N, C-alpha and C positions, 0 to 999 in steps of 0.2 A: 153616447156617439163613439168616444175613443174606443172603446172593446170593439164595437163594430170596424170601424176603419182599421184594427190589427187584427180582427179576424179576417177581412178581407185582404189584406196585405199577405197575412200566413196563407191564403186558399191561393192566391195568384201566384207566390214562390213555389208550393206543393205543385201547381198544377202544372208551372212550367219546367221545376225537376224533374216529372214524371215526362212531359211532353218530350225533354231531351232525353231522359233513358231509352224511352220508345224509339224514339228514332235512331239511336244509337244501336239498342239491343234486338230492337223488333226485326224480324224476317219477314219483309213483304216483297221477297224476291219470285216471280210466277216460275211453275214449274216450267221445265226444257224440256223439250222432246224433241224427236228428229221425225221432221216431215217430209214423206217423199210423196210425188203427183208428177205420174207420167207428162210429158208435154207432147204435142202432137206438131211438129213444124211442116209450114206449107211451102217448100221450096221450089216451085215450078216455074 
């Protein structure tokens, strides 16, 4: 039972470190591009 608990704690620590590393190093920013769309104004 002690081995299973130690393995779960180790996996949780590794998962936390991996998630933290991905949050800091992972680039999830969207690609930016300029969008031009003509606008027709009804100024009567």
